[in-house]
C-alpha positions, 0 to 999 in steps of 0.5 A: 725234753732234753737235747740228748732225748731229742737227738735220740728221737731224730736218730730213731726217725732216720733209722725208721725211715730206712726201715720203711724203705727196706720193707717197701723194697722187700714187699715189692720183691715178695709181691713179684713172687706171689702174683696180683690175684694172691696179693688181693686175697692176702690183703683181704685176710690181712684187713680181716675182711674174711669171716673167721672160718674162711680166714682159718681155711685160707690161712691153711693154704699159706706158703712161705712167700704168703707168710713172708708178705704178711710178716712184712706188712706187720713189720711195716705197720709197726714201723709206720706207727712208731715213725708217726709217734716219733714225728709227733714228739718232734713236732710237739717239741718244735711248737714249744 
């Protein structure tokens, strides 16, 4: 891999780490507005532990903060996945 590509991946890792930090803070802030019991229900929905019909009924009860927490979790998952791939890329380059 060219040095410019490695530099890009290194910069991307820094930005992803910052995004993870911000998303974690956002999750904490949103969670304070929602409450523990609702978060448990939302996590069950997010992890697809509900039946299809139950999930559809539950989704109909979402308010703004419920939606924001789900969006936050989706972003966090994407950022973590991308960060893991970037880390693997860097580790492969350092093994060579």
